[in-house]
N, C-alpha and C positions, 0 to 999 in steps of 0.2 A: 838291587840298584837303587838309586835317586831317580827320579823320573819326572820333569817338569812339564804341565801342562798351559796352556794358554791357551783362552778364550776372547774374543770381541763379538759384543754384538750384545742380545737380547736372553734372556733366560733359557730360551729356546736352545741358544748358541753353548750358553753355559752347564748347563745340566748334563748332556751328553759329557761332556769334560770330567763332570764332579762324578758321573757314575763310573769312569772307568779310573778315575782317582783313588776312589773308596775300594774299587775292584783291587787294583795292584797293593792296596794296603791290606788288601785281605790275602794277599800273597805273599806279605812280608817285605814288599817295597818301600820305602822311603819314599813321600812326595809333594809337591809342592803345585800351587792352582793360583797363575797371574790371570785376571779380569776386572772389569772395572771397578774403579771403589765404594761405587752404589751397590756392592754384591758382595761386601766382605764378610757381612753378616751371615749370607746363605754358604759360601764357603767354609765360614769356622764352625757353623752350626753341622755341616756335615763331619766334622771332626776332620779337617784337613787343611795344613799349612795357607796363610795366605799373603798373596802379595799382587800389591797394586797395580795396575798397569792403565797407562794412559794410551789414548785421550778417555777421559769420563762420559759417558752417554749423556747428553744435555737432555735432560727433562722437562723444559718447557714446553707445551704442547702446542704453541705454533712453530717449535723447532723441530720436533718430532715430525709432524706434519708435513713441515718442507723434505724433510729426506724420506717420507715415506709414500710422495708422489709416485705412481706408477708411470710414466715417463722419463722424468727427469732425475726420481730419488736415488737410483744406483748409482749415477755421473755424480750427482752431489757428495753422497757419503765417501765416494773414492776420492773427489775431489779436494774437497774440504774438509775432511776427516782424517781418511785413510793416511792420505798419501801427504797432507798439510803438516800433520804432526808426526813424521815417521821417525824424526831424530829422537821425540822422547818415546817412541813404542818400542822404537832399538834399546835405548837406552836401560827401559822398564824390563826386558823379556832378557835382556844379557844377565840384568840381576837376578832374576828365576832361577836364569841357568850357571848360575856358579855352582860349581861341584856337581850336578848332574851328569849321567850316564844317558840319558834318550831326553831330546826334548819329543811333546807331542803338542799339534797347532790346531785349531780350527781355522774360521775365514778371515782373509782380510790381513794376514801377519805376516805383510812380505819380506820381512827381513829375518824370519827364522832358518834360510839357507845363510845367510850371511853370519850369523850368529852360531850356527852349529860347524859352520866352516873355522870361526875364531874357537870357539872352544874344544875343536876338537873331538865332536861327539854326533852321533847318529841321528837322525831328525823325521820323524813321519807328521803327515800334514792328513787331516780330516774330512772329509765333506760327508756331509749332514743330507743334502738333497740332490737330486739327480742333475737338475739343471745346474749345477756345480760345476758339471764336467762339461758343458757346453759342445756337445756330441753331438754329430751331424747325421750321425746311427738315429739314433734315436733324439732326433726335435725336440727342445721343450717348449714350454711358452716363455718367450725373451718379455720380463714385463713393457721394458721399455718398445718392444715392439712387435706386438699379440700377433697384428695382422699377417705374420710371417708361415706361423704355428698352421694355417689349413692346406701349406700349399708343401705340407712334407709327403703327401702322397706323388710327387712329382720327383719325389728321389732326394739321395744326399746333398745333390751339387747347390740345391736353393740356399739351405742352412751353411753349405761351406764357404759359398760367396759374401753371408752374411757375416760370417765371421772373419773373412779376410779383411772386412771394412770394419771391425770390433777391433782387429790387431790395431789396425793403421790407429781406429781411435781410441785405444785404452792407451798405445805409448804416449799418446798426446796427453790423456789425462793421469800416466804415471810421470809427467815431467819433474815434481819433485822427486819422485822415486830414484832418478836417473842423477839426478845430481845430487843426492845422500852417497849414492854409489862411489860416485867420481869424487865426491870428498874422502872416501873412505880410500882413495888410491884404486878404486875395483873400477874395471869395465863396466858399462851402459850394460852388460847379457840382456838374457830373453824377457818376453814380456812378461812381467807379475802377474798376470790378471790370467792370462790363459796358460802359460808353460811353467814359469818359476816356481809358481806356489804347491808344484806336487813333487815330492822328495822323490830321489832317485833308489832310497830305502824302501818306500813303499805309502800307498795311499790308501787310507782306510776308507770304502763308503758306505756308510752308516743307515744302510735300507736293505729288507731282502727283496730278493729276486721277483718277489710277485708286485712288488710296486716300481724297480724297477730294473729289465733284465743286463748283464753285463753288456758294453758295446766291444766292438773290434777299433774303436778309436777314445778308448778310455786312457790312462797313461798307462804306461808297464807298470807292475808287479803293485797293480792294485787289487785289493782284498776286498770282496764284501762281506760282509758281518751279517748284520740285522742291525733294528733299532734298536740303542744303548739307553735303557731304560733307567731313569735316576728315581728312586723311589725316597722321598724327602723323608727328613725329619717332621715332626709335629710340628703343626702351625697354630696360631692363636684360636684360628675359627672352628679349629677339628668337631670340636663337643656340639658347637653351635648346629654345623652342616650334618652331623653323624643323627643330632636329633630332628631335624626337619626330614633328612633320608627317610626315619623310621615311622613316621609322623602320616606317611599318604605312599598313592601311589607314585611310580618313577616319575622323576622330574624330566624336563628339559634341562639343558645345560646350555647357558649364553656366555662367550667369554671372546677377547678379541684379545689375548697373549697379553705381556708385559709393558710392551710398549704402544701399541696400537690404542688400546684402553684408553691411555692419556689424552688423546685429541678428536676421542668420538663417543662423546659420552650421551648424543641423542640414541644411539645404538640401544640403550639400555631402556630409556623409557618406551621405546617401537618394542625390544623385546617385551617388555612389561603388557602393554596392551595385547601384542600378538599372546603372549600364553592366556591373556583373559578370552580374548575370541576362540583360544582352542579347549579352553576349559580343562586347561593343564598345567599342573605343577611346575617352576622353573624355580633354577638357581642363577643368578646373576653376578659372574666373577668380574667384578670392576674394575678391578686395578686404583682407584680411586672413585669417590662421589658416593662410596655406598649408603652412608648415613641419610645422603639427599633422595634415594630410590626408595631405602628399605619402610616398610609401613605401608607399599602402596596396596598391596595384597595381602592376605594372609597367608598365600598360597603362593609366593614370592618370595625367598630368599635372596638380598644381595649381600655380599663379603667384599672385601678387598681382595681377598686371594683364599683360594683353597687348594688342595693338591687332589690333580685331576688322575691321577693311578686310584685313588680313595673313591670318588664320588662317582667317575663314567662308567664303571659295573653295575650301578645300584642307579643307572638312569636310562631313560628311550631312547635319546637322540642328543646332540652337541652341534652348536650353532657357532663357529669359529670362522679367524681368517685367513686358515691353511697353512698357519706355521709348520715344520714338518715334524716337531712335538708334538701338538696337539692330535694331527692325523696318526701321528702312531699311537697315541694313547687311545685315541678314538678306533683305532683297527685291534687293539690289544681288548679293548673292554669289548667288542664285538655290536658296536650301535653305530646308524647312520648319522649322516651330518650332512648339513647345509652350511655352504663355505663363500666366503662372501672375503675374496681375496684382495690385497691391497698394492700390494709391489714386489718386490725383490722374487725370490724362490717360489711365494704362495698363490701365483697364479698357472704356474706348473704342478705342483702339489693336488693344486683342486682339481685340474684336469684330470691328473692321476688316479686320483679318487673319485672322479666320475667315471672313469673307464671302468673302472675296477666295479662299479657298481653298488658302491657304498653310499653318492654324495649325489647334490645336487648344487649347483652354482649361484648365488646371485649377485649380482653388480654393486659395488662399494655406492654406485649411484643410486640405488634402489632400498635404501636402507627405509623401508617403511614397514610400519607391523601388519598392511596390507599383504606385502610384497613376504614377509617373515612368515605370514600363518600359511599361505598358499603353499611353498616349498615345505613346509614344514608337514600340511596336511597330505603333501604328496610321499614321502615317504614314510609317513607313520602310517597311512592307509594300506601301502602296498608293501605287504611281508617280506618281498625279495629282496628290499635294500638289508634288514636287519640279517636277515638266511644269510645272505652273501658276507654279508662284516661278519657274523659269527663261524662263519667256515676260512673266513681268512686268519682269523684269532686264534685258529686252531694251530695255524702253520707258524706262528710266532713263537717261539724259545730263547727267551733272554737269556737266563743263565748259560743256555749254549753257547750265543752269539758273544756273551763276553768273555768266554772261556776263549775261543777263536782270536780276538783282540788280544789278550793279554799273553796267549801263544807266539802272537806277532810280535808284540815288542821285547818278550825275552828274546826270541830267537834271533831278531836283528842286532842286541847286545852280543850275544854270545857269538854272532859271527861277525861282528866288529872285533873283539876279544883275540876270536879264533886268527882271523887277519893279520 
């Protein structure tokens, strides 16, 4: 069959969809991926057909920082990007779906059910992090309202009330979405943020049960699989990184992912100082500004980008922002983390990693060499962090998880054809 995949967001959002697309090709299916125009090379290097998907990510550092504000970021992204450009997103999503037998979408692509209905095909939605379920049974750390999390011990009612308020607020944020539905002659429909984003054909919860257990208030037909690892093709820094890894003791890796690095350059200067204080080698994945940072010490290597699945298994720890993809790679590598969450799912992912006993959390307001040094000393001097991380690594079976995903996709299509 032909499967259309669509992803909006960072590389952490795209890579799981690429992992599924490559796996589907391996089973003989024809695939295409729609993503931000910024990621065309990433998709094509994976050997997958590419379609541009608006809106494009605004790469200006000030704009990225604006959308990653802890309290207001989610609202700004939804109101000013996802819903404001809903007509363009719908048109691009429709283009990639022409001739498809199945549509598989990530977060924020709220017109997917409309497209699937127009095309007469089934669709699945992908949930990469537990916070997307907004479960009252397993309350998450809400980036705009982290103060609610300590009240989880009082029972479900606290978060149930919060989500009632969230549903009301969400409908106000989605005003353009409801206007767009009416322009198509459709009723307003359910809340896109809380309800309509989950497919009746199935939701793929792509993280293991030890990270977050299945909950009774998850959507019906949810299938929990495991982390969807994408082993990327080679990149230009591979040789330099390999030589550095082979030349000494395992380093500490510092990374803020594909977006946060663009507006937090001071982090890498503090990271250099922290590695010097620890007398540890370090690899800095800067996303930008590598040339300005490199050369600061022979024990520090700064590169724009490197493949985590290649370097983390040969490292001793990783400092990161708590994106679900980096959390998954750290767990697969069996190394502990220091997590500096910024917004969206990152505060909740960080808390879950801390509860697993494989991470410590540092506030984004405390990005200083002394604070980084203290957190790293704590996890590196206590072997229990590494022991627990290695134990969780043994529970990860990536090929088996992807087989479950592929079986689900094929069964959905087969069921539709049979009916």
